[in-house]
VOFIFI-314526 format. One record per residue (C-alpha): residue in three letters; chain; y, z, x. Coordinates in Angstrom, 1 decimal. Example, Ala and Ser with C-alpha at 12.3 -4.5 7.8 and 13.67 -1.06 7.14 Angstrom:
// residues 2
["ALA"; "A"; [-4.5; 7.8; 12.3]]
["SER"; "A"; [-1.1; 7.1; 13.7]]
// end
This chain:
// residues 492
["MET"; "A"; [27.6; 3.4; -5.4]]
["GLY"; "A"; [24.6; 5.7; -5.0]]
["MET"; "A"; [25.6; 9.2; -3.8]]
["THR"; "A"; [29.4; 8.5; -3.6]]
["THR"; "A"; [29.8; 10.0; -7.1]]
["ILE"; "A"; [29.7; 13.4; -5.3]]
["ALA"; "A"; [32.0; 14.0; -2.4]]
["GLU"; "A"; [30.4; 13.5; 1.0]]
["SER"; "A"; [31.1; 17.0; 1.9]]
["GLU"; "A"; [29.1; 18.3; -1.0]]
["LEU"; "A"; [26.1; 16.2; 0.0]]
["LYS"; "A"; [26.1; 17.7; 3.5]]
["ARG"; "A"; [25.7; 21.3; 2.2]]
["ASP"; "A"; [22.5; 23.1; 2.4]]
["ILE"; "A"; [20.0; 21.5; 0.0]]
["HIS"; "A"; [19.2; 24.9; -1.5]]
["ALA"; "A"; [22.8; 25.8; -2.3]]
["GLU"; "A"; [23.5; 26.3; -6.0]]
["VAL"; "A"; [25.7; 23.7; -7.7]]
["SER"; "A"; [28.4; 25.1; -9.9]]
["ILE"; "A"; [28.6; 24.2; -13.6]]
["ASP"; "A"; [32.0; 22.5; -13.0]]
["GLN"; "A"; [30.5; 20.4; -10.2]]
["LEU"; "A"; [27.5; 19.5; -12.4]]
["ILE"; "A"; [29.8; 18.5; -15.2]]
["ASP"; "A"; [32.0; 16.4; -12.9]]
["TYR"; "A"; [28.9; 14.7; -11.6]]
["ALA"; "A"; [27.6; 14.0; -15.1]]
["ARG"; "A"; [31.0; 12.6; -16.1]]
["ASP"; "A"; [31.0; 10.2; -13.1]]
["ASN"; "A"; [27.5; 9.0; -13.9]]
["HIS"; "A"; [27.7; 8.8; -17.7]]
["LYS"; "A"; [31.1; 7.2; -18.2]]
["ASN"; "A"; [29.9; 5.3; -21.2]]
["GLU"; "A"; [28.6; 8.3; -23.0]]
["SER"; "A"; [30.6; 10.7; -25.2]]
["LYS"; "A"; [32.0; 13.9; -23.9]]
["GLY"; "A"; [29.5; 15.8; -26.0]]
["SER"; "A"; [26.6; 14.2; -24.3]]
["VAL"; "A"; [28.1; 15.1; -20.9]]
["PHE"; "A"; [28.1; 18.8; -21.8]]
["SER"; "A"; [24.6; 18.5; -23.2]]
["LEU"; "A"; [23.4; 17.9; -19.7]]
["VAL"; "A"; [24.1; 21.5; -18.9]]
["ALA"; "A"; [22.1; 22.5; -22.0]]
["PHE"; "A"; [19.2; 20.4; -20.7]]
["ASP"; "A"; [19.4; 22.0; -17.3]]
["ASN"; "A"; [19.3; 25.4; -18.9]]
["ALA"; "A"; [16.2; 24.4; -21.0]]
["LYS"; "A"; [14.6; 23.1; -17.8]]
["ASP"; "A"; [15.3; 26.4; -16.1]]
["VAL"; "A"; [13.7; 28.4; -18.9]]
["ILE"; "A"; [10.6; 26.2; -19.0]]
["SER"; "A"; [10.3; 26.4; -15.2]]
["LYS"; "A"; [10.4; 30.2; -15.3]]
["TYR"; "A"; [7.8; 30.2; -17.9]]
["PHE"; "A"; [5.4; 28.3; -15.6]]
["ASP"; "A"; [6.3; 30.6; -12.7]]
["HIS"; "A"; [5.5; 33.6; -14.9]]
["ARG"; "A"; [2.3; 32.1; -16.1]]
["LEU"; "A"; [1.2; 31.6; -12.5]]
["GLU"; "A"; [2.2; 35.1; -11.4]]
["SER"; "A"; [0.6; 36.9; -14.3]]
["ALA"; "A"; [-2.8; 35.0; -14.1]]
["ASN"; "A"; [-5.7; 37.3; -14.8]]
["SER"; "A"; [-7.6; 36.3; -11.6]]
["ASP"; "A"; [-7.4; 34.3; -8.4]]
["ASN"; "A"; [-9.6; 31.7; -10.0]]
["GLU"; "A"; [-7.3; 31.3; -13.0]]
["GLN"; "A"; [-4.3; 31.0; -10.7]]
["LYS"; "A"; [-6.1; 28.3; -8.7]]
["GLN"; "A"; [-6.8; 26.5; -12.0]]
["TYR"; "A"; [-3.1; 26.6; -12.9]]
["LEU"; "A"; [-2.1; 25.2; -9.5]]
["LEU"; "A"; [-4.7; 22.5; -9.8]]
["GLN"; "A"; [-3.6; 21.6; -13.3]]
["GLN"; "A"; [0.0; 21.3; -12.1]]
["HIS"; "A"; [-0.9; 19.2; -9.0]]
["ARG"; "A"; [-3.1; 16.9; -11.0]]
["ALA"; "A"; [-0.3; 16.4; -13.6]]
["THR"; "A"; [2.1; 15.5; -10.8]]
["ILE"; "A"; [-0.1; 12.8; -9.4]]
["GLY"; "A"; [-0.6; 11.4; -12.9]]
["HIS"; "A"; [-4.1; 12.6; -14.1]]
["PRO"; "A"; [-3.9; 11.8; -17.8]]
["GLU"; "A"; [-5.6; 14.9; -19.1]]
["ALA"; "A"; [-3.5; 17.3; -16.9]]
["VAL"; "A"; [-0.3; 15.5; -18.0]]
["GLU"; "A"; [-1.2; 15.9; -21.7]]
["GLU"; "A"; [-2.1; 19.6; -21.1]]
["LEU"; "A"; [1.2; 20.4; -19.5]]
["LYS"; "A"; [3.2; 18.4; -22.1]]
["THR"; "A"; [1.4; 20.4; -24.8]]
["VAL"; "A"; [2.4; 23.6; -23.2]]
["ILE"; "A"; [6.0; 22.4; -22.8]]
["LYS"; "A"; [6.1; 21.3; -26.5]]
["GLN"; "A"; [4.9; 24.7; -27.6]]
["GLN"; "A"; [7.6; 26.4; -25.6]]
["VAL"; "A"; [10.3; 24.1; -26.9]]
["GLU"; "A"; [9.2; 24.9; -30.5]]
["GLN"; "A"; [8.9; 28.6; -29.9]]
["LEU"; "A"; [12.3; 28.9; -28.2]]
["LYS"; "A"; [13.9; 26.5; -30.7]]
["LEU"; "A"; [15.1; 24.0; -28.0]]
["GLY"; "A"; [14.2; 20.9; -30.0]]
["ASP"; "A"; [17.9; 19.9; -30.5]]
["THR"; "A"; [18.6; 19.9; -26.8]]
["GLN"; "A"; [20.0; 16.6; -25.7]]
["TYR"; "A"; [18.1; 15.1; -22.7]]
["PRO"; "A"; [18.9; 12.3; -20.2]]
["SER"; "A"; [18.6; 8.9; -21.7]]
["THR"; "A"; [16.3; 7.9; -18.9]]
["TYR"; "A"; [13.4; 9.6; -20.7]]
["LEU"; "A"; [11.6; 8.9; -23.9]]
["ASN"; "A"; [12.0; 12.3; -25.5]]
["LEU"; "A"; [12.8; 16.0; -24.7]]
["VAL"; "A"; [9.2; 16.9; -23.8]]
["ASP"; "A"; [8.8; 13.8; -21.6]]
["ALA"; "A"; [12.1; 14.7; -19.9]]
["LEU"; "A"; [11.2; 18.3; -19.2]]
["PHE"; "A"; [7.8; 17.3; -17.9]]
["HIS"; "A"; [9.1; 14.7; -15.5]]
["GLU"; "A"; [12.0; 16.9; -14.3]]
["ILE"; "A"; [9.7; 19.9; -13.6]]
["TRP"; "A"; [6.2; 18.6; -12.7]]
["GLY"; "A"; [6.4; 14.8; -12.9]]
["LEU"; "A"; [8.1; 12.2; -10.7]]
["GLY"; "A"; [11.5; 12.5; -12.2]]
["VAL"; "A"; [13.4; 9.2; -12.7]]
["VAL"; "A"; [10.7; 7.3; -10.7]]
["SER"; "A"; [8.6; 7.6; -13.8]]
["VAL"; "A"; [10.7; 4.8; -15.3]]
["TRP"; "A"; [9.3; 2.5; -12.6]]
["LEU"; "A"; [5.8; 4.0; -12.7]]
["GLU"; "A"; [5.3; 3.8; -16.5]]
["ARG"; "A"; [7.5; 1.0; -17.8]]
["HIS"; "A"; [7.5; -1.6; -15.0]]
["ARG"; "A"; [3.8; -2.0; -14.3]]
["ASN"; "A"; [4.4; -5.5; -13.0]]
["ILE"; "A"; [6.6; -4.3; -10.1]]
["GLY"; "A"; [4.6; -3.3; -7.1]]
["LYS"; "A"; [7.0; -1.3; -5.0]]
["CYS"; "A"; [9.7; 1.4; -5.5]]
["ARG"; "A"; [11.7; 3.3; -2.9]]
["VAL"; "A"; [13.4; 6.6; -3.1]]
["ASN"; "A"; [16.1; 6.8; -0.5]]
["GLY"; "A"; [18.0; 10.1; -0.7]]
["THR"; "A"; [18.8; 10.3; -4.4]]
["GLU"; "A"; [18.7; 6.5; -5.0]]
["VAL"; "A"; [15.7; 4.9; -6.7]]
["ARG"; "A"; [15.5; 1.2; -5.8]]
["TYR"; "A"; [13.1; -1.6; -6.9]]
["LYS"; "A"; [13.2; -5.3; -7.7]]
["LYS"; "A"; [12.8; -6.6; -11.2]]
["ILE"; "A"; [11.7; -10.2; -11.6]]
["GLY"; "A"; [14.7; -12.5; -11.3]]
["GLU"; "A"; [17.0; -10.0; -9.6]]
["LYS"; "A"; [17.6; -8.6; -6.1]]
["HIS"; "A"; [16.2; -5.3; -4.8]]
["ARG"; "A"; [18.8; -2.7; -6.1]]
["MET"; "A"; [19.3; 0.8; -7.4]]
["HIS"; "A"; [18.1; 1.3; -11.0]]
["GLU"; "A"; [18.0; 5.0; -11.4]]
["GLN"; "A"; [19.2; 8.0; -9.4]]
["TYR"; "A"; [18.2; 11.6; -9.0]]
["ARG"; "A"; [21.1; 13.9; -9.9]]
["HIS"; "A"; [20.8; 16.0; -6.8]]
["ILE"; "A"; [18.9; 15.9; -3.5]]
["ARG"; "A"; [17.2; 19.1; -4.5]]
["ASP"; "A"; [15.3; 17.1; -7.2]]
["VAL"; "A"; [13.9; 14.8; -4.5]]
["TYR"; "A"; [12.7; 17.8; -2.4]]
["ARG"; "A"; [11.2; 19.3; -5.6]]
["LEU"; "A"; [9.2; 16.1; -6.1]]
["ILE"; "A"; [8.0; 16.2; -2.5]]
["GLU"; "A"; [6.9; 19.8; -2.9]]
["ASN"; "A"; [5.1; 19.0; -6.1]]
["LEU"; "A"; [3.2; 16.1; -4.6]]
["MET"; "A"; [2.1; 18.2; -1.6]]
["ARG"; "A"; [1.3; 21.3; -3.7]]
["ASN"; "A"; [-2.2; 22.9; -3.3]]
["ASP"; "A"; [-3.4; 20.9; -0.3]]
["GLU"; "A"; [-0.9; 21.5; 2.6]]
["ALA"; "A"; [-3.7; 21.4; 5.2]]
["GLN"; "A"; [-4.4; 17.8; 4.2]]
["TYR"; "A"; [-1.0; 16.7; 3.1]]
["MET"; "A"; [2.5; 18.0; 3.9]]
["ASN"; "A"; [4.8; 21.0; 4.1]]
["ARG"; "A"; [8.3; 21.6; 5.3]]
["ASP"; "A"; [7.1; 21.7; 8.9]]
["LYS"; "A"; [5.5; 18.3; 8.6]]
["ASN"; "A"; [7.9; 15.3; 8.3]]
["TYR"; "A"; [5.5; 12.5; 7.3]]
["ALA"; "A"; [2.6; 12.1; 4.8]]
["GLU"; "A"; [0.6; 9.5; 3.0]]
["LEU"; "A"; [-1.3; 10.1; -0.3]]
["GLN"; "A"; [-2.3; 8.5; -3.5]]
["LEU"; "A"; [-1.5; 9.1; -7.2]]
["PHE"; "A"; [-4.3; 9.2; -9.7]]
["ASP"; "A"; [-3.9; 5.5; -10.6]]
["GLY"; "A"; [-4.2; 4.4; -7.0]]
["THR"; "A"; [-0.4; 4.1; -6.3]]
["ARG"; "A"; [0.1; 4.7; -2.5]]
["VAL"; "A"; [2.8; 7.1; -1.6]]
["VAL"; "A"; [4.5; 7.4; 1.9]]
["ILE"; "A"; [6.8; 10.4; 2.4]]
["THR"; "A"; [9.2; 10.8; 5.3]]
["GLN"; "A"; [11.8; 13.6; 5.5]]
["PRO"; "A"; [14.3; 15.0; 8.0]]
["PRO"; "A"; [14.6; 15.1; 11.0]]
["PHE"; "A"; [12.7; 11.7; 11.1]]
["THR"; "A"; [15.2; 10.4; 8.5]]
["LYS"; "A"; [18.7; 11.5; 7.5]]
["TRP"; "A"; [17.6; 11.8; 3.9]]
["PRO"; "A"; [14.1; 12.1; 2.4]]
["THR"; "A"; [12.5; 8.8; 1.6]]
["ILE"; "A"; [9.5; 8.1; -0.6]]
["VAL"; "A"; [7.9; 4.7; -0.9]]
["PHE"; "A"; [5.6; 4.0; -3.8]]
["ARG"; "A"; [3.3; 1.0; -3.7]]
["ARG"; "A"; [0.6; -0.3; -6.1]]
["SER"; "A"; [-1.3; -3.4; -6.7]]
["THR"; "A"; [-0.1; -5.4; -9.7]]
["VAL"; "A"; [-3.2; -7.6; -9.7]]
["SER"; "A"; [-5.8; -6.7; -12.3]]
["HIS"; "A"; [-8.5; -9.2; -11.3]]
["PHE"; "A"; [-9.5; -9.5; -7.7]]
["THR"; "A"; [-10.7; -13.1; -7.6]]
["LEU"; "A"; [-9.8; -16.3; -5.9]]
["GLN"; "A"; [-9.0; -17.8; -9.3]]
["GLU"; "A"; [-6.5; -15.1; -10.0]]
["GLN"; "A"; [-4.9; -15.6; -6.5]]
["ALA"; "A"; [-4.6; -19.3; -7.4]]
["ARG"; "A"; [-3.1; -18.5; -10.7]]
["LEU"; "A"; [-0.4; -16.4; -9.0]]
["ASN"; "A"; [0.2; -19.3; -6.6]]
["THR"; "A"; [-0.9; -17.2; -3.6]]
["ILE"; "A"; [-3.4; -19.9; -2.6]]
["PRO"; "A"; [-3.9; -23.5; -3.7]]
["GLU"; "A"; [-6.5; -23.8; -6.5]]
["GLU"; "A"; [-8.1; -27.0; -5.0]]
["ALA"; "A"; [-8.8; -25.0; -1.8]]
["ILE"; "A"; [-10.8; -22.2; -3.4]]
["PRO"; "A"; [-14.1; -23.6; -1.9]]
["VAL"; "A"; [-12.5; -23.2; 1.5]]
["PHE"; "A"; [-11.8; -19.5; 0.9]]
["ARG"; "A"; [-15.2; -19.1; -0.6]]
["MET"; "A"; [-16.7; -20.6; 2.6]]
["ILE"; "A"; [-14.8; -18.1; 4.7]]
["SER"; "A"; [-16.1; -15.2; 2.6]]
["ARG"; "A"; [-19.7; -16.2; 2.4]]
["CYS"; "A"; [-20.4; -17.7; 5.8]]
["GLY"; "A"; [-20.1; -14.5; 7.8]]
["SER"; "A"; [-16.5; -15.0; 9.0]]
["LYS"; "A"; [-14.6; -12.4; 11.0]]
["CYS"; "A"; [-11.2; -12.4; 9.4]]
["MET"; "A"; [-7.8; -10.7; 9.8]]
["LEU"; "A"; [-5.1; -10.7; 7.1]]
["SER"; "A"; [-1.7; -10.5; 8.8]]
["GLY"; "A"; [1.9; -10.2; 7.8]]
["GLU"; "A"; [4.7; -7.9; 7.0]]
["PRO"; "A"; [4.3; -4.8; 4.8]]
["GLY"; "A"; [4.1; -5.5; 1.1]]
["VAL"; "A"; [3.1; -9.2; 1.2]]
["GLY"; "A"; [-0.3; -8.8; -0.5]]
["LYS"; "A"; [-2.7; -8.5; 2.4]]
["SER"; "A"; [-4.9; -5.9; 0.8]]
["THR"; "A"; [-5.1; -7.8; -2.5]]
["MET"; "A"; [-6.1; -11.0; -0.7]]
["LEU"; "A"; [-8.6; -9.1; 1.4]]
["ILE"; "A"; [-10.3; -7.6; -1.6]]
["SER"; "A"; [-10.3; -11.0; -3.4]]
["LEU"; "A"; [-12.1; -12.5; -0.4]]
["PHE"; "A"; [-14.6; -9.6; -0.5]]
["ALA"; "A"; [-15.2; -10.3; -4.2]]
["GLU"; "A"; [-16.6; -13.7; -3.2]]
["THR"; "A"; [-19.2; -12.3; -0.8]]
["GLU"; "A"; [-22.8; -12.0; -2.0]]
["THR"; "A"; [-23.2; -9.0; -4.3]]
["ASP"; "A"; [-26.5; -7.8; -2.9]]
["LYS"; "A"; [-25.2; -7.0; 0.6]]
["ILE"; "A"; [-24.7; -3.5; 1.9]]
["THR"; "A"; [-21.0; -3.0; 2.6]]
["VAL"; "A"; [-19.3; -0.4; 4.8]]
["LEU"; "A"; [-15.6; 0.4; 4.2]]
["ALA"; "A"; [-13.9; 2.4; 7.0]]
["GLU"; "A"; [-10.4; 3.7; 6.7]]
["ASN"; "A"; [-8.0; 6.2; 8.3]]
["ALA"; "A"; [-7.1; 7.4; 4.8]]
["PRO"; "A"; [-8.6; 6.5; 1.5]]
["GLU"; "A"; [-6.6; 3.6; 0.1]]
["LEU"; "A"; [-8.5; 0.5; -0.9]]
["GLY"; "A"; [-10.8; 2.3; -3.4]]
["LEU"; "A"; [-13.4; -0.5; -3.0]]
["LYS"; "A"; [-16.3; 1.3; -4.7]]
["ALA"; "A"; [-14.2; 2.0; -7.8]]
["LEU"; "A"; [-13.3; -1.7; -8.0]]
["PHE"; "A"; [-16.9; -2.8; -7.5]]
["PRO"; "A"; [-19.0; -0.1; -9.0]]
["ASP"; "A"; [-22.2; -2.2; -9.1]]
["ARG"; "A"; [-22.2; -2.9; -5.4]]
["ASP"; "A"; [-23.8; -0.9; -2.6]]
["ILE"; "A"; [-20.7; 0.3; -0.8]]
["THR"; "A"; [-20.4; 3.3; 1.5]]
["GLU"; "A"; [-16.8; 4.5; 2.2]]
["PHE"; "A"; [-16.1; 6.3; 5.5]]
["VAL"; "A"; [-12.9; 8.1; 6.6]]
["GLY"; "A"; [-12.2; 8.7; 10.3]]
["ASP"; "A"; [-9.3; 9.6; 12.6]]
["ASP"; "A"; [-8.3; 8.7; 16.2]]
["LYS"; "A"; [-11.0; 11.1; 17.6]]
["THR"; "A"; [-13.9; 10.1; 15.4]]
["MET"; "A"; [-13.4; 6.5; 14.1]]
["VAL"; "A"; [-15.2; 4.7; 17.0]]
["SER"; "A"; [-17.2; 7.5; 18.6]]
["GLU"; "A"; [-18.6; 9.1; 15.5]]
["VAL"; "A"; [-17.9; 7.1; 12.3]]
["PHE"; "A"; [-19.0; 3.7; 13.7]]
["PRO"; "A"; [-22.5; 4.8; 14.9]]
["ARG"; "A"; [-23.1; 6.4; 11.6]]
["THR"; "A"; [-22.2; 3.2; 9.7]]
["LEU"; "A"; [-25.0; 1.4; 11.6]]
["ARG"; "A"; [-27.4; 3.9; 10.0]]
["GLN"; "A"; [-26.4; 2.4; 6.6]]
["ASP"; "A"; [-27.9; -1.0; 7.7]]
["PRO"; "A"; [-24.6; -2.8; 6.6]]
["SER"; "A"; [-24.4; -6.5; 6.2]]
["GLN"; "A"; [-20.6; -6.6; 6.0]]
["TYR"; "A"; [-17.6; -4.4; 6.8]]
["LEU"; "A"; [-14.1; -3.9; 5.5]]
["ILE"; "A"; [-11.7; -2.0; 7.8]]
["GLY"; "A"; [-8.5; -0.3; 6.5]]
["GLU"; "A"; [-5.2; -1.5; 7.8]]
["VAL"; "A"; [-5.6; -1.8; 11.6]]
["ARG"; "A"; [-3.5; 0.6; 13.7]]
["GLU"; "A"; [-4.6; 2.2; 16.9]]
["VAL"; "A"; [-7.2; 4.2; 15.1]]
["GLU"; "A"; [-8.9; 1.3; 13.4]]
["ALA"; "A"; [-8.6; -1.4; 16.1]]
["GLY"; "A"; [-11.7; -0.5; 18.0]]
["MET"; "A"; [-13.6; 0.0; 14.8]]
["TYR"; "A"; [-12.8; -3.6; 13.7]]
["LYS"; "A"; [-14.0; -5.0; 17.1]]
["GLU"; "A"; [-17.3; -3.1; 17.0]]
["ALA"; "A"; [-17.9; -4.2; 13.4]]
["CYS"; "A"; [-17.4; -7.8; 14.4]]
["ALA"; "A"; [-19.8; -7.5; 17.3]]
["ASN"; "A"; [-22.5; -5.8; 15.3]]
["THR"; "A"; [-23.0; -7.8; 12.2]]
["THR"; "A"; [-23.4; -11.5; 11.3]]
["GLY"; "A"; [-21.9; -10.8; 7.8]]
["PHE"; "A"; [-18.3; -10.9; 6.6]]
["VAL"; "A"; [-15.8; -8.6; 8.4]]
["GLY"; "A"; [-12.2; -8.2; 7.1]]
["SER"; "A"; [-9.2; -6.1; 7.8]]
["SER"; "A"; [-5.4; -6.4; 7.8]]
["MET"; "A"; [-2.5; -5.7; 10.2]]
["HIS"; "A"; [1.2; -6.1; 10.6]]
["GLU"; "A"; [1.7; -9.3; 12.7]]
["LYS"; "A"; [3.6; -12.4; 11.6]]
["ASP"; "A"; [2.2; -14.9; 14.2]]
["SER"; "A"; [-1.5; -15.7; 14.1]]
["THR"; "A"; [-1.5; -16.5; 17.8]]
["ASN"; "A"; [-0.4; -13.0; 18.6]]
["VAL"; "A"; [-3.1; -11.3; 16.6]]
["PRO"; "A"; [-5.7; -10.9; 19.4]]
["GLY"; "A"; [-3.1; -9.6; 21.9]]
["THR"; "A"; [-1.6; -7.2; 19.4]]
["LEU"; "A"; [-5.0; -5.8; 18.6]]
["ALA"; "A"; [-5.7; -5.4; 22.4]]
["ARG"; "A"; [-2.5; -3.5; 22.9]]
["LYS"; "A"; [-3.3; -1.3; 19.9]]
["GLU"; "A"; [-6.6; -0.3; 21.4]]
["ILE"; "A"; [-5.1; 0.3; 24.8]]
["ARG"; "A"; [-2.5; 2.6; 23.3]]
["GLY"; "A"; [-5.3; 4.4; 21.4]]
["THR"; "A"; [-7.8; 4.7; 24.2]]
["LYS"; "A"; [-5.8; 4.5; 27.4]]
["GLY"; "A"; [-7.2; 3.2; 30.6]]
["MET"; "A"; [-8.6; -0.1; 29.3]]
["GLU"; "A"; [-7.6; -3.3; 31.1]]
["TYR"; "A"; [-5.5; -5.7; 28.9]]
["ARG"; "A"; [-7.4; -8.8; 29.9]]
["ILE"; "A"; [-10.8; -7.2; 29.0]]
["ALA"; "A"; [-9.4; -6.0; 25.6]]
["LEU"; "A"; [-7.8; -9.4; 24.9]]
["THR"; "A"; [-11.1; -11.2; 25.7]]
["ASP"; "A"; [-13.0; -8.8; 23.3]]
["TYR"; "A"; [-10.7; -9.5; 20.3]]
["ALA"; "A"; [-10.0; -13.2; 20.8]]
["SER"; "A"; [-13.7; -13.9; 21.2]]
["HIS"; "A"; [-14.6; -12.0; 18.0]]
["ILE"; "A"; [-12.0; -13.1; 15.5]]
["ASP"; "A"; [-12.8; -16.3; 13.6]]
["PHE"; "A"; [-9.9; -16.7; 11.2]]
["VAL"; "A"; [-6.4; -15.2; 10.7]]
["LEU"; "A"; [-4.9; -15.5; 7.2]]
["VAL"; "A"; [-1.1; -15.0; 7.3]]
["MET"; "A"; [0.6; -13.7; 4.2]]
["GLU"; "A"; [4.4; -14.0; 3.4]]
["LEU"; "A"; [6.8; -13.2; 0.6]]
["ASP"; "A"; [8.2; -16.5; -0.7]]
["GLU"; "A"; [11.9; -17.3; -0.6]]
["ASP"; "A"; [12.0; -16.7; -4.4]]
["GLN"; "A"; [11.3; -13.0; -3.5]]
["ILE"; "A"; [8.5; -12.9; -6.1]]
["THR"; "A"; [5.5; -15.0; -5.0]]
["LEU"; "A"; [3.2; -13.6; -2.3]]
["ARG"; "A"; [1.6; -16.5; -0.5]]
["ASN"; "A"; [-1.1; -17.2; 2.0]]
["VAL"; "A"; [1.0; -19.5; 4.2]]
["GLU"; "A"; [-1.6; -20.1; 6.9]]
["ILE"; "A"; [-5.3; -20.0; 7.7]]
["ALA"; "A"; [-5.8; -20.3; 11.5]]
["GLU"; "A"; [-9.0; -20.4; 13.5]]
["ILE"; "A"; [-8.7; -18.4; 16.7]]
["VAL"; "A"; [-10.1; -20.3; 19.7]]
["PHE"; "A"; [-10.3; -18.5; 23.1]]
["ASP"; "A"; [-10.7; -19.9; 26.6]]
["ALA"; "A"; [-12.2; -17.1; 28.7]]
["ILE"; "A"; [-11.5; -19.0; 32.0]]
["SER"; "A"; [-7.8; -19.5; 31.5]]
["LEU"; "A"; [-7.4; -16.6; 29.1]]
["THR"; "A"; [-5.7; -18.9; 26.6]]
["VAL"; "A"; [-5.6; -18.0; 22.9]]
["THR"; "A"; [-5.2; -21.0; 20.6]]
["SER"; "A"; [-4.3; -20.7; 16.9]]
["ARG"; "A"; [-5.6; -23.8; 15.2]]
["ARG"; "A"; [-4.4; -24.2; 11.6]]
["LEU"; "A"; [-6.8; -25.2; 8.9]]
["MET"; "A"; [-4.2; -24.6; 6.2]]
["TRP"; "A"; [-0.4; -24.4; 6.4]]
["PHE"; "A"; [2.4; -24.0; 3.8]]
["ASP"; "A"; [5.3; -26.1; 5.0]]
["GLY"; "A"; [7.8; -24.8; 2.5]]
["ASP"; "A"; [7.1; -27.5; -0.1]]
["GLY"; "A"; [3.3; -27.4; -0.3]]
["TRP"; "A"; [0.0; -26.7; 1.5]]
["ARG"; "A"; [-1.3; -29.0; 4.2]]
["PHE"; "A"; [-4.7; -29.1; 5.8]]
["ASN"; "A"; [-6.8; -29.8; 8.9]]
["ASN"; "A"; [-10.6; -29.9; 9.0]]
["ILE"; "A"; [-11.2; -29.5; 12.7]]
["ILE"; "A"; [-13.2; -26.3; 13.4]]
["ASP"; "A"; [-14.9; -25.3; 16.6]]
["SER"; "A"; [-18.5; -26.8; 16.6]]
["ARG"; "A"; [-20.1; -23.5; 17.6]]
["LEU"; "A"; [-18.4; -21.6; 14.7]]
["GLN"; "A"; [-19.4; -24.4; 12.3]]
["ARG"; "A"; [-23.1; -24.0; 13.3]]
["ARG"; "A"; [-22.9; -20.2; 12.9]]
["MET"; "A"; [-21.3; -20.5; 9.4]]
["ARG"; "A"; [-23.8; -23.1; 8.3]]
["ARG"; "A"; [-26.7; -20.9; 9.3]]
["LYS"; "A"; [-25.3; -18.1; 7.2]]
["ASN"; "A"; [-24.8; -20.0; 4.0]]
["ARG"; "A"; [-25.4; -23.7; 4.1]]
["GLU"; "A"; [-24.3; -24.4; 0.5]]
["ALA"; "A"; [-21.0; -22.6; 0.7]]
["PHE"; "A"; [-20.3; -24.1; 4.2]]
["GLU"; "A"; [-21.0; -27.7; 3.1]]
["GLU"; "A"; [-18.9; -27.4; -0.1]]
["GLY"; "A"; [-16.0; -25.8; 1.8]]
["MET"; "A"; [-16.0; -28.4; 4.6]]
["SER"; "A"; [-16.3; -31.2; 2.2]]
["VAL"; "A"; [-13.2; -30.0; 0.2]]
["LEU"; "A"; [-11.3; -29.3; 3.5]]
["ALA"; "A"; [-12.0; -32.8; 4.7]]
["LYS"; "A"; [-10.7; -34.4; 1.5]]
["LEU"; "A"; [-7.6; -32.2; 1.5]]
["SER"; "A"; [-6.9; -33.0; 5.1]]
["GLN"; "A"; [-6.9; -36.7; 4.3]]
["ARG"; "A"; [-4.5; -36.3; 1.3]]
["PHE"; "A"; [-2.2; -33.6; 2.8]]
["PRO"; "A"; [-2.6; -33.6; 6.6]]
["ILE"; "A"; [-1.0; -31.1; 8.9]]
["PRO"; "A"; [1.4; -32.9; 11.3]]
["ASP"; "A"; [-0.1; -33.1; 14.8]]
["ASP"; "A"; [2.7; -31.0; 16.3]]
["GLU"; "A"; [1.9; -28.2; 13.8]]
["LYS"; "A"; [-1.9; -28.1; 14.2]]
["GLU"; "A"; [-2.2; -25.8; 17.2]]
["ILE"; "A"; [-0.2; -23.2; 19.1]]
["SER"; "A"; [-1.5; -21.7; 22.4]]
["LEU"; "A"; [-0.6; -18.7; 24.5]]
["SER"; "A"; [-1.9; -18.0; 28.0]]
["TRP"; "A"; [-2.3; -14.5; 29.3]]
["GLY"; "A"; [0.8; -13.5; 31.2]]
["GLY"; "A"; [3.2; -15.2; 28.8]]
["GLY"; "A"; [2.8; -18.8; 29.9]]
["GLY"; "A"; [2.8; -21.4; 27.0]]
["VAL"; "A"; [0.2; -24.2; 27.0]]
// end
C-alpha cells in the first residue's frame, strides 16, 4: 500500500535527509519482490550513476563561460522538463555521451523506463515515473501524484496507484524542476500553490505543505483530437441526432455556461461549440492563466487571447477587448476573477459567449456567479448581481462523468428564464439524460427565439425543427421540465 513499504517514522523525517544504502536496499526489496536479488542491488548502481550525471550538469552550469550561456543551460533544462521535444533530445544526447564516456552502459535501471538514458533523463530532468502516464497512456486524461503515489484510471478499471516515486525527495525534485527559471511567475518553496502547462498543453496544478500534508501534483490533458460536434457524438457525449440543436446554440448568438464538476469535459465541449461558430468572426479569449490555447487549435481564425487577474480583468482587460471589435467571446473557467468579465461580455455582444464553471445544478448557476462577483468586488448587492447574471445567460449545459466512469456526457441543456419581479430563476430543460437515454423539450422563451432567429435564421430553423421532432419521440416528463428557485431560498 503506497508509502507503507517504508516505516512511517522514516517518512516523517526531514525531506532533505540522506537515505542510507541499507534503507534504500530494504525499500527496493519491498517494492521489487518479484525481481532477483541482483536487480535489487543494481538499484544502488543506478542511483550512483544518476548522482554522477546530476553532478555533471551542475558542473556544466557552474563553469559556463558567460551569464548568457548559463541562462541558455537553465532554459534548456526547463524546456526539457516541460517536454519540449528538441530540448528533451538535446539533454538525452548529453546523457548518452556521458554514459558512454564513463562506461555506465551496463548499469541496470528501473524497469519503469525504456532504457538507461530514458531512465536517467526522467529521474534527473523529466517527470520521473509520471512519464509512464504521459508518454504511454495518451488516452487517459488525468493523473495524480499524492505524496509518492502516482494514480490514474485505465479504461475498464478503477482509479488506483500504478507507479510510485521511491522517495518524497523525488517529488520535490520534480516540483523544483517544473518551477525552475521562472519563480516570479510560477512557484518556489515559499509559495504553496501553482498552475502551469507542459509543452503539449497538459495542465499541471501543484499544491505543497502546509496546504497539504504531502505535495500533490495533478496533471490533466485533453484526450480529444478533433474538436467537433461529430466527435462529441462519436464519444457518446451528445446524441448524434441532436447535433443541429447544438449548432443552433453556437451560431445564433447564445450566451452559454458549461457547468459541472472538475474533469468532466467542460472545456472540450466548449471548444467544440466554438468550432461550430462562423469562422469569419473576430473572437476574444480572456483567461486568468493561459489554458485553452484557442489560437493554436484554430490558427486560421482571427482570435486575440487576453490574460488578466483580479485587479485587471474587468477594469483593464475588458475595455481593451472592445477595441478588437469582437463578435464573440470565450472566457476561461469562471472564478471570482472571470465572473464580471463573463457578464460584461454577454452584455456587449450579440454573438456567441461561452465559459465554464464548477456547479452541478443549472438552476444555481446565476446565483453562484452572483456570489462569485460579490466575493471578488465586495459591496455589490446580491439581488442586483443575481438579476445581472440571470438576465444574461441563455443556456446552461451540464456535464457529468457517466456511471461507467469513462464516458463524459452532456446530461442537460437548460434555458435560464428570469422573472425580475419575483426574482425567480427557472431552469427549463431542452435536453435531459435520464440515465437510459436523452429526452427533449422544444419550449423556448419567445423573446429568445426571436433574437436567435435574427442572428442566424437557417441554423435556428434547422435546430428548432429537429428539437420539435425529438420532443415528440422522446419527451421530457412534465415533472422534469422545469425547476425554479426564488431569491431568499423559497421554491416555486
